[in-house]
N, C-alpha and C positions, 0 to 999 in steps of 0.2 A: 479605809478599813477593808480588809479582804473579805471575800464571801465566806460565810461559815462552812466548816467541814462537819458533816454529820457522822458521829461515832456511835455505833451500836455496841452495847455491852450486854452479854448474857450473864445470868447469875449476878446481877448488878448489886444486890443487897448482901451477897455472901462476903466472906472475909477478904478474898482477893479483889472482888468488885469494889468493896468499900475502900480498900487501900488504893485502888486504881483511879476511881472517878475524880477525886479531888486533885490528883496530880495532872490529869488530862485537862481539867478545867483551869488549872494554874498555868498551862502552857508548856509543861515539861515534855510532852510527847511530840506535839506538832509545831511548837514554836511560840515564843512570847508575843508574837504579833498576829497569831492565827486564831480567829474566833471559832468556837465549836458549839454544836448542838448535841447534847447527849441524849441518846435514845436507849432507855434502860428497860431491859426485859427481866422479868422474874416469873416464878411459877404461879399458876392460877389458883393459889390457896391464900386464905386470908392473912395468915401469919407472914408469908413472904411479901405480899402486897403492902401490908402495914409497914414492914421493915423498909421496903423500897420508898414509901412515902417519907419515912424518917431520914433516909439518905438524901432525898431531894430537899427536905427542909434544911438540912445542914449545908448542902450545896448553896441554897439560897442565902443562908446566913453568912456564908463566906464572902458574898458579894464579889465574885470573880469577874473582873472586867471582860474576860474573853468568853464567858459562858452566856451565849445568846439565847438559850432555850433548853428545855428538857421535855422528853416524852416518857411517860411512865406507863408500862403496859404488861399484860400477860400474853399478848398476841404477837407471835413472830412476824406476821405480815406488817404489823404496825411498827415494830422495833426496827426491822431491816429496810423499811420503805425509804428509798433514795439514799441509803447509808453509803458513805465513801469508805469507811473502815468498819468492818464487822469483827469485833473482838469476842471470840467464842470461849468464854471463861467457864461458864457453868457446865457441869457434867455430873453424872451419878457417881458418888464416891463408893469406894470398895468397902463393903460391910465386913465385919468379922466373919471368917469362915467362908467368904465368898470366893469362888474360883475366878481366876483372871479371865477365863474364856467367857464366863457369864457376864462379867463386867464389860468385856469387849462387845458382846452382843447387845446388852442393854443400852450402852452408850451409842452403839452403831445406829440404833433406831432413832435416837435423838438427832444425831448428826446427818442422817439421811434427810430427815424433815427440815432441819435448818439449812442444809445445802440446797435443797429444792426451793425453799422460800427466798433465800438470798439470790439465787439465780433468777428468780421471777421478779423480785421487786427492788433489789438494791440498785444503786447508781451504776451507770455504765462503766465508771472507772473504779468500781468497788474492789477493795482488797480485803482479804480474810486472814486473820491470825488466830490460830487455835492454841488454846492453853489447857482446856479441859482434858484430863488424862483418860486413856493413853493417847496423848495428843498427836503423835505421828500418824497413827492409824485412823483416829477420828478425822484428821485433816484429809487423809486419802479418801475416806468415805464421803465427806462433804463435797470434795472436789469432783468426785465421780458423778455427782448428781447434776453438775452444771452443764448446760448446753449452750448458754450465752457467754458466760465468763470463762476465759481460758484458765487452764489449771495452774499456770504460774502465778495467778492471783492468790492462790491458797498456800499459806505457809504455816508451819508449826513451830512452836517456841522451844529451842534448845539453849536459849541465851542464859537461862538460869544456871545451867551446867557450866557455861563459859565463865560467868561471873564467879561462881563457886571455885572453879579451877584457878582463876586469876588470884583470888583472895588467898587460897591455900598456898600457892606458890610464893606469893609475896610474903606471907608470914614465915614460910620456911627459909626464904632467902634474906629476911630482915630488910625488905625494901618496900616502898609504896606500891600500891596496886598499879599506878601509872607506869611503873617500870616494866610491867609484863606486856609483851607484844606477841602477836601471831599465835595466840592460844585459841585453837578452834576445836569444836565438838563434832564428832562424826557418829552418825547412826541414830539410835533411838534415845528418847528422853526416858531412860530407865537405867538400872544398875549396869546394863551391858554397854552403855555409851562409852565412846573412846575419846578422852580428853588428850589431844595429841601434843604431849610434851616434847616429842622428838623434833618438832619444827619451831617450837615456841622459843622466845628470847627473853632474857632479863637484862635490862640496860644494854641491849644490843648484842649480848653474848648468848650463845645457845644455853638453854636451861641445863642441859647435861654437863656443861662446864661449870656453871655456878653451883648447881646442886649435884655434887659428884656421887651421891648415894643412889645408884641406879635401883637398888632393891627397894628403897623408900618410894621412888617414883612409880615402880611397877606394882608393888604389893601393898603400899599404904596410901599413896596419893590417889591412884585411880579408884580403888574401892571406896575411899572416903567421899569422893565426888559422886560416885554412883549411888551411894547409900545415904547421902546427906539429908535427903528429904525424910527418910525414916528416922534418922538421928534427931532431927528437929521435932518430928511428931512425938517421939518418945520424951523429949525434954519439956515441951510446952503443952502437950496434950492436944495440939491442933496442927494441921498441915501448914507448910510454908505459905504465907499470905503476902506480907509486905515485900519480901524478897522476890516472890513470883510477880507481883505487880510491878516492882521496879525493873525486873527483867523484861516484862512486856513493854514498858515505856522505852527501854533501850532498844528492843527488837524493832518497834515501829519507828522510833526516832532515827535509827540508823538506816532503815529502809527508805526513809524520805530524804536522806542526806547523801547526795552524790559523792562518790569516792570512798565512802566508808566500807571497810572489809570486816565482816562479822559472821557469826555462826547462825545459820537458819536451816530448818528442815524443809526441803523442797522435793519436788517430784524427781525421782532418779531416772536418768537416761542411760544408766550403766556406769556413771562416774565412780571412781575410786573402788571399783569392784562391787558396788551395790547392785542389786537386781533391779531391772527396769520396773517402774510403776509403783514402787513403794516411796514413801516420803522419808528421806534420811537427812540428818544434819550434816552440813558441809560448810566450808567458808564460801561466802558470796561477796561480790563487790556491787554496791549500789551504783547504777548507771544514771538513771533519772529518778525523780521522786516516785517511789513505789515499785520500781523495776530494778532488776539485778542481773548479774551474770555469775555463773559458778566459777570459782577460782580453781583451776585444774592443774596448777603448777607443781604441786607437792608430790615428791616421790616417796612412797611408803616402804619402810624396811619390813623384814619378815615379822617382827613383833607387831608392828602397826597393822599389817595385813591380817594377822591372826585375830586381833581385836576387832577389826572391821568385819571379819567373817562371823564372829559371834553375834554382833549386834545386827548384822544383816539377816542371819538365820532367825533371830527373834522376830524381826519385822516380817519376814516371810511367814513365820508361824502365826503371827497376828492376822495377816491377810488371809491365811487359810481358814482361820477361825471364823471370820466374817464373810467368807466367800458367798454363802447363800444369801446374805443380806444385799450384797453388792452385785449379785448376778455373775459371780466368777465360776 
């Protein structure tokens, strides 16, 4: 039996956390032969802690062979202690009438604290995946707190956009999702993200050959992916949860599987025209479990460059909004 991997989940009793924990315990994220210990963090209020106990009771009742233990806590130092994977799911949601700048600042304070604690108490090989929105900038904030852990350990999730893009293209072309290849997300996890159909393939052929309606690709497909979360919120009255949890499973599973090429938001060094120091979605190739290299081979046309500029400008604006918090 392998040594258990410790997985910390914030917001563990929330909708995404609830959809996530059982799949991790079932081995879908780290492997069917990999034991796990779940370290579950929730808010220090009675309702949240009671809900967390209920999640743990259900996990017990599933009798997962791989689940070697659980830690339930409202203390980040306990939740992140010796954690190998820190899944930062919980964040303050945007309230009606709330300005995005205020949301950024409020969440910035949360991720400053979590970044500091992770750097202090997590395992030496700790990796961090940020889901709580706005996830790119929250990831940047957390990573900037770290003195021990290198910044390439901190990634943000754009995999939900990749999955959405694959699904929409497959439906348009009348093919299975498995027929879609090389569909990657660039930039922010927001309506400005760029789902790069210009290099994607359907059954080995360029998307633009299979889907000849260029106007649909530019004016229907891209906005639909960018606004899909709002569409789901309007339909079910709640934000995406199961699909976000599924995307996080994909995000981590591919990051621990050498050879996988997938979309991840990572620290920019100027790749693809992104400004240095922001966290932007790009294709990466997993090299060893938990480590990756940026795929830099794609030549962008003028249309793609214009879309990348828009999402880069938004990320720069977010960084400007939180600069006082991060000492910028």
